[in-house]
C-alpha positions in Angstrom: 0.2 0.0 0.1 1.5 3.2 -1.2 -0.1 6.7 -1.0 1.3 9.3 -3.1 0.4 13.1 -3.3 -0.7 14.2 -6.7 0.3 17.6 -7.6 -2.6 19.8 -9.4 -0.9 20.3 -12.5 -0.8 16.8 -14.4 -3.2 15.0 -11.9 -5.3 11.9 -13.0 -8.9 12.4 -12.1 -10.5 9.0 -11.7 -14.1 10.4 -12.0 -13.7 11.8 -15.5 -14.3 9.5 -18.5 -11.3 7.6 -19.9 -9.1 9.6 -22.1 -10.3 13.1 -20.9 -7.4 13.6 -18.6 -5.4 17.0 -18.7 -2.0 16.0 -19.1 0.8 18.7 -19.0 1.2 20.3 -22.6 5.0 19.7 -22.5 4.3 15.7 -22.7 3.4 14.2 -26.1 1.4 11.3 -25.9 1.0 10.4 -29.5 -2.2 9.5 -31.3 -5.2 9.4 -28.8 -6.1 5.6 -30.1 -2.6 4.4 -29.2 -3.0 6.0 -25.8 -6.2 4.2 -25.5 -4.8 0.8 -26.7 -2.0 0.9 -24.1 -4.1 2.7 -21.1 -3.4 0.7 -17.8 -5.4 1.0 -14.5 -4.0 0.7 -11.1 -4.9 1.3 -7.4 -4.0 4.4 -5.2 -3.7 2.1 -2.3 -2.1 -1.2 -4.0 0.1 0.0 -7.0 1.1 -3.5 -7.7 -2.5 -4.2 -8.9 -2.4 -3.4 -12.8 -5.0 -4.3 -15.4 -6.2 -3.3 -18.7 -9.9 -2.7 -17.5 -11.3 -0.3 -15.2 -13.0 -1.6 -12.1 -12.3 -2.0 -8.3 -9.1 -3.5 -6.5 -9.5 -6.9 -5.6 -7.5 -6.3 -2.4 -9.2 -3.2 -0.7 -12.3 -2.7 -2.9 -11.2 1.0 -4.0 -11.9 2.3 -7.6 -9.0 1.7 -10.2 -7.7 4.8 -11.7 -5.8 5.3 -15.0 -2.2 5.1 -15.0 -0.5 8.0 -17.1 1.6 6.2 -19.9 5.2 8.0 -20.1 7.1 8.0 -23.4 10.2 7.8 -21.5 11.0 6.6 -17.7 13.8 7.2 -15.4 14.9 4.8 -13.0 15.9 7.3 -10.6 13.5 8.1 -7.8 13.1 11.7 -7.3 12.0 13.4 -4.2 8.6 15.5 -3.8 8.9 19.1 -3.9 7.7 21.5 -1.3 3.9 21.5 -2.5 3.7 17.9 -1.2 5.7 18.7 1.7 3.0 17.8 4.3 1.0 15.3 2.6 0.2 12.2 4.3 1.4 8.7 2.7 0.7 5.2 3.1 3.1 2.8 4.3 4.8 0.3 1.7 7.6 0.6 -0.2 6.0 0.0 -3.4 6.1 3.2 -5.4 3.3 4.9 -7.4 4.0 7.7 -9.9 2.7 11.3 -9.6 3.7 14.4 -10.8 5.1 18.0 -9.8 3.9 21.2 -11.2 6.4 20.9 -14.1 4.8 17.5 -15.1 7.7 15.5 -14.0 7.2 12.0 -12.6 8.4 11.1 -9.3 8.0 8.5 -6.5 7.3 8.7 -2.9 8.1 5.5 -0.6 7.3 5.3 3.0 9.7 2.8 4.9 9.8 1.2 8.2 11.6 3.4 10.8 14.1 0.6 11.6 15.1 -0.5 8.2 15.2 1.6 5.1 14.5 -1.4 2.8 11.4 -2.7 4.6 7.8 -1.1 4.0 6.3 0.5 6.9 3.3 -1.8 7.5 6.0 -4.6 8.0 7.3 -2.9 11.2 6.2 -4.7 14.5 7.4 -3.9 17.9 11.1 -3.6 18.4 12.8 -5.2 15.0 10.2 -7.8 14.8 8.0 -8.1 11.4 4.3 -8.2 10.6 2.8 -9.3 7.4 3.0 -6.4 4.4 -0.7 -6.1 4.4 -1.3 -5.5 8.0 -3.5 -2.5 8.9 -2.0 0.4 10.3 -3.9 2.6 12.9 -2.2 6.0 13.2 -1.7 9.6 11.9 1.2 10.2 9.7 2.9 13.8 9.0 5.6 14.4 6.4 8.0 17.0 7.3 10.2 17.4 4.0 11.8 14.0 3.6 11.1 13.1 7.1 8.4 11.2 8.5 6.4 11.0 11.9 3.8 8.2 12.6 1.8 8.4 15.7 0.1 5.3 17.2 -1.8 4.6 20.4 -4.7 3.1 22.3 -6.7 3.6 25.4 -9.2 1.1 27.0 -11.4 2.5 29.8 -13.3 -0.2 31.1 -15.0 -2.2 33.8 -13.5 -5.8 34.6 -15.0 -8.5 36.7 -13.1 -11.8 37.2 -14.6 -14.6 39.3 -13.3 -17.3 41.5 -11.5 -16.5 44.9 -8.4 -15.2 43.5 -10.6 -12.8 41.0 -11.2 -9.0 41.6 -13.4 -6.3 40.0 -12.2 -3.0 39.0 -12.4 0.1 36.8 -8.9 0.9 35.0 -8.0 2.0 31.8 -4.8 0.1 30.0 -3.0 2.4 27.5 -0.1 3.5 25.4 1.1 5.8 22.9 4.0 5.6 20.5 6.0 7.7 18.0 8.2 6.8 15.0 10.3 9.1 13.3 12.7 8.4 10.4 15.2 11.0 8.5 17.0 9.8 5.4 20.7 10.4 5.4 21.0 9.8 1.6 19.3 7.7 -1.0 20.1 4.4 0.8 20.6 5.4 4.4 18.2 6.3 7.2 18.3 7.2 10.7 15.0 6.1 12.8 13.8 6.8 16.3 11.0 5.7 18.4 9.5 6.6 21.7 6.6 4.6 23.6 5.0 5.8 26.7 2.3 4.3 28.9 0.4 5.8 31.9 -0.4 2.2 33.3 1.6 3.4 36.6 -1.4 5.8 37.1 -4.0 4.0 35.8 -3.3 0.4 36.8 -1.7 1.2 39.9 1.4 -1.1 41.2 -0.4 -4.4 41.5 -1.8 -4.1 37.6 -5.2 -5.4 36.5 -7.0 -8.6 37.5 -6.5 -11.3 35.0 -6.7 -15.1 36.3 -3.7 -17.0 35.9 -1.3 -14.3 35.0 1.9 -14.3 36.5 5.3 -12.4 36.4 7.1 -9.5 38.2 6.4 -8.2 41.7 4.9 -5.6 43.8 6.1 -4.6 47.5 8.5 -7.5 46.9 5.8 -10.1 46.6 5.2 -12.0 43.3 2.3 -11.1 41.4 -0.2 -13.8 40.5 -3.6 -13.5 38.7 -2.8 -9.9 37.9 -1.1 -8.4 34.9 1.6 -5.9 35.8 1.5 -2.4 34.8 4.0 -1.2 32.0 6.7 1.4 32.8 6.0 5.0 31.9 8.7 4.7 29.3 8.4 1.4 27.3 10.7 2.3 24.5 13.3 4.9 23.6 15.4 3.6 20.5 17.6 4.8 17.8 18.2 3.0 14.6 20.5 3.0 11.6 19.9 1.2 8.3 21.7 1.0 5.0 20.3 -0.4 1.7 23.4 -2.2 -0.1 21.1 -3.4 -3.2 17.6 -3.7 -4.0 17.4 -7.0 -2.1 20.1 -6.7 0.6 20.3 -4.6 3.4 21.4 -4.2 7.3 20.5 -2.0 10.5 21.8 -1.4 13.7 18.9 -1.0 16.7 19.8 0.4 20.4 17.1 0.7 22.8 17.1 2.1 26.3 14.6 0.7 26.9 13.9 -1.5 23.9 13.1 -4.7 22.5 15.5 -7.5 21.6 15.1 -9.9 18.8 13.2 -12.6 20.8 9.6 -13.7 20.1 7.0 -12.4 18.0 5.8 -8.8 17.8 4.2 -7.9 21.2 0.7 -8.5 21.9 -0.5 -4.8 21.6 1.1 -4.4 18.2 -0.5 -7.4 16.7 -3.6 -6.8 14.6 -5.0 -10.1 15.7 -4.6 -8.8 19.5 -5.2 -5.1 19.2 -9.1 -5.0 20.1 -8.3 -7.1 23.2 -7.8 -5.0 26.2 -5.9 -8.0 28.2 -2.3 -9.1 28.0 -2.1 -13.0 26.9 -1.6 -15.4 29.8 1.5 -16.4 27.9 3.2 -13.2 27.7 6.3 -14.1 29.9 6.6 -17.2 27.7 6.4 -15.4 24.4 7.1 -11.7 24.2 7.7 -10.3 27.7 10.8 -8.6 26.9 9.4 -5.7 24.9 10.4 -3.6 27.7 14.0 -4.1 28.2 16.2 -1.5 29.8 19.4 -1.9 27.5 19.3 -3.7 24.0 21.4 -3.5 21.0 20.4 -5.5 18.0 22.3 -5.9 14.7 20.2 -7.3 11.4 20.8 -8.4 8.0 17.9 -8.4 5.4 18.1 -10.6 2.1 15.1 -10.6 0.0 12.3 -12.0 2.4 14.6 -13.4 5.1 15.9 -11.4 8.1 18.6 -12.7 10.5 19.3 -10.8 13.5 21.0 -11.2 17.0 20.7 -9.0 20.1 22.6 -8.4 23.8 20.3 -7.3 26.4 19.6 -6.7 29.8 17.9 -10.0 31.3 16.2 -8.4 34.3 12.6 -7.5 33.8 11.5 -3.8 34.9 11.7 -3.3 38.6 8.5 -1.9 40.7 9.6 1.6 40.3 7.7 2.2 36.9 8.9 5.7 36.5 12.7 5.2 36.5 15.2 4.0 34.1 16.7 0.6 35.6 20.5 -0.2 35.3 21.4 -1.7 32.0 23.5 -4.9 32.4 23.9 -6.6 28.8 24.3 -10.2 30.3 21.7 -11.8 28.1 21.5 -12.5 24.4 19.1 -13.9 21.7 19.0 -14.6 17.8 15.8 -14.7 15.5 15.1 -15.7 11.9 12.3 -14.1 10.4 10.6 -14.8 6.7 7.9 -13.0 4.8 7.2 -15.2 2.0 3.9 -13.1 0.8 2.5 -9.8 1.6 -0.1 -11.7 3.7 2.5 -13.9 5.8 5.3 -13.3 8.4 6.9 -16.1 10.3 9.6 -15.9 12.9 12.0 -18.5 15.0 13.7 -17.1 18.1 15.9 -18.6 20.8 17.6 -16.6 23.4 19.4 -16.6 26.9 17.9 -14.4 29.8 20.1 -14.1 33.1 18.3 -13.3 36.1 14.8 -12.0 34.7 13.1 -11.8 38.1 14.2 -9.5 41.0 13.1 -11.9 43.8 14.8 -14.9 41.9 18.2 -13.5 41.2 20.0 -16.8 40.3 17.2 -18.2 37.9 18.5 -18.5 34.3 15.9 -19.1 31.6 16.3 -20.2 28.1 13.3 -19.2 25.8 12.5 -20.5 22.4 9.6 -19.0 20.3 7.8 -19.9 17.1 5.1 -17.6 15.3 3.1 -17.4 12.3 0.9 -14.4 11.4 -1.4 -14.2 8.7 -3.2 -11.1 7.6 -5.6 -11.1 5.0 -7.3 -7.9 3.5 -10.9 -8.6 2.3 -11.9 -5.4 0.5 -12.3 -1.8 1.4 -12.4 -1.2 5.4 -12.3 -4.8 6.1 -9.5 -7.2 7.4 -8.9 -10.6 9.2 -5.8 -11.2 11.2 -4.7 -14.2 12.8 -1.7 -15.4 15.0 -0.2 -18.6 16.0 2.5 -18.5 18.9 4.0 -21.1 20.6 6.7 -20.1 23.4 8.9 -22.5 25.7 10.8 -21.4 28.7 13.4 -23.8 30.2 14.3 -22.4 33.7 16.8 -23.5 36.3 15.3 -26.0 38.6 12.1 -26.3 36.7 12.8 -27.6 33.5 10.7 -26.9 30.5 7.2 -25.5 30.2 5.4 -24.6 27.0 2.7 -22.2 26.1 0.3 -22.0 23.0 -1.9 -19.3 21.8 -4.1 -18.8 18.6 -5.6 -15.4 18.0 -8.1 -13.9 15.3 -9.5 -10.5 14.7 -12.3 -9.9 12.0 -13.1 -6.3 11.3 -15.7 -5.3 8.7 -16.6 -1.2 8.8 -17.7 -0.4 12.2 -17.8 -4.1 13.6 -15.1 -6.0 15.0 -15.2 -9.7 16.4 -12.1 -11.0 17.9 -11.2 -14.5 19.6 -8.3 -15.9 21.7 -7.3 -19.3 22.9 -4.4 -20.1 24.9 -3.0 -23.1 26.9 0.1 -22.4 29.3 2.0 -24.8 31.7 2.6 -22.8 34.7 4.4 -24.1 37.9 2.7 -23.8 41.4 5.8 -21.6 42.2 4.8 -19.4 39.4 1.1 -19.2 40.4 2.1 -18.6 44.0 0.7 -21.8 45.7 1.4 -23.3 48.9 4.7 -25.3 49.4 3.3 -28.8 48.6 2.2 -27.7 45.2 5.2 -25.2 44.3 6.9 -28.1 42.4 4.1 -29.3 40.3 3.4 -28.0 36.7 -0.4 -27.0 36.1 -1.8 -26.7 32.4 -4.2 -23.7 32.5 -6.3 -22.3 29.4 -8.3 -19.2 28.7 -10.9 -18.8 26.0 -12.0 -15.3 25.0 -14.4 -13.7 22.6 -15.2 -10.3 22.0 -17.0 -7.7 20.0 -16.4 -3.8 19.3 -19.0 -1.5 17.4 -17.2 1.7 16.5 -19.5 4.7 17.5 -16.8 6.9 15.7 -15.1 5.3 12.6 -12.8 6.6 9.8 -12.9 10.3 10.9 -9.4 10.5 12.5 -10.5 8.8 15.7 -12.3 5.7 16.2 -14.3 5.2 19.5 -15.6 1.5 19.9 -17.7 0.2 22.5 -17.0 -3.4 23.5 -17.6 -6.4 25.5 -15.7 -9.6 26.2 -16.2 -12.7 27.8 -13.5 -15.3 29.0 -13.6 -18.8 30.5 -10.7 -20.4 32.2 -9.9 -23.9 32.6 -7.8 -25.6 35.2 -6.9 -28.8 36.7 -9.1 -29.9 39.7 -6.3 -29.7 42.0 -6.3 -26.2 41.7 -9.9 -25.9 43.0 -8.6 -25.5 46.6 -7.1 -22.2 45.6 -9.7 -20.8 43.2 -12.8 -22.5 44.3 -15.3 -25.2 42.7 -16.8 -22.9 40.3 -15.9 -22.1 36.7 -13.9 -19.5 36.3 -14.8 -16.7 33.9 -14.3 -12.8 33.6 -16.2 -10.4 31.7 -15.7 -6.8 30.8 -17.2 -3.7 29.2 -14.9 -1.1 27.5 -14.2 1.6 25.2 -11.4 1.4 22.7 -10.2 4.7 21.7 -7.4 4.5 18.8 -6.5 6.7 15.6 -8.5 5.6 12.6 -7.2 3.2 10.1 -4.5 4.8 8.2 -5.9 3.8 4.7 -9.0 6.1 5.5 -6.7 9.1 5.4 -5.0 8.0 2.5 -8.5 7.3 0.4 -10.1 10.5 1.5 -6.9 12.5 0.7 -6.5 11.0 -2.7 -10.3 11.5 -3.5 -9.9 15.2 -2.3 -7.1 15.9 -4.5 -8.5 14.0 -7.5 -11.8 15.9 -7.0 -9.9 19.3 -7.1 -9.1 18.6 -10.8 -13.1 18.5 -11.7 
């Protein structure tokens, strides 16, 4: 998906009859019949779609527009003039021609802030990959050649979790993120990202109730059946990338805090999970290293394959959610990612994490993960995203424990329905049980279904009213801690976030095209 600003002179009006476009008089397009014969049509959102006939894009449903036929084409990418300086653009690297006031063709390409060779929609959390077709909810601003993209979400809600270890409360999980990129030449780029959360204020030190969740601590006691709050600063990173050839590039990423090359994109950045206010129960088996105080990653990308390695701080954030923890760089990880098609992203990773928990300084953990993310655009303003994640922790003195997760999110216009299933093996020690049960491993599960209806949609800010229901399954041996009744949870929430970026693209394109009437 590539959006381009179209200057007034030489613009193509998709609403005018074929062959009646006002091309610049300086261009010679030959005999009208020859131009008619060679006329091609493309999608403003998906320039890779080309056809000899008008109609609608099979990927997003937008009306196909005529492509201007050039007598001579230049292979060099030209940069936009000041007239398109503050136009908004979409995210992929696939270029689409547009014209400046002199009628010259130029291309505008939007890249990932981490790697200049990657399309923006591929950019996940840290240096991870999403499918190229993934939707982007955010606002983009251009300042000359510099790009700023703003993301975020907040979920004001009421939650009620059953069983003896449950709780109910009003809270608002939230996050906001800015991504910035600045070209240092045609093939070099500097990137920066800032991610923050007001969880320390909205969630408090104990975090929010979530049955069977575990990890981190509060007042020097391990948390259980609650999701810990995120730090005020979740990412502050810089990256430098270099493109050596059309299919070969490399980058260096440093974060304090940041995210190492370990695991799938973290849950709040996955399209399959972004409508669910809760963290997965397997968070600390899969993607919990997304807030790491001190990480350095180097990566090499060849065609659709990426190999990367990280050194980072193994210790998870401490209880003071407002400070910057001491960097240690005592752990390491490696990850292989593959994006074989625009709709598919796969990864396999392994890492050694030293002393992740402050209450267990001698603990050493080996984590292995694999994930498959499949995203399918189903037409204009409709998308289906799915994720499978497997994660394994091998801890000192505990052995190997497994986690499995399947997520699915189907969005059509104002309506979204989502589902999450997961199964995690957690020790009695992890669940903070009594000494006789500490060494036992308990498989626990969660089944969640949710629905969101947007009250405000596609006008810059999407405000959705949602509800979800979860059933939790556990072995009978845990009844003494959780009670005999079935574990369940329900919540009602508002989901507030920027609108889908493709809305801005289409509206801006139609506005510019309409101005030529």
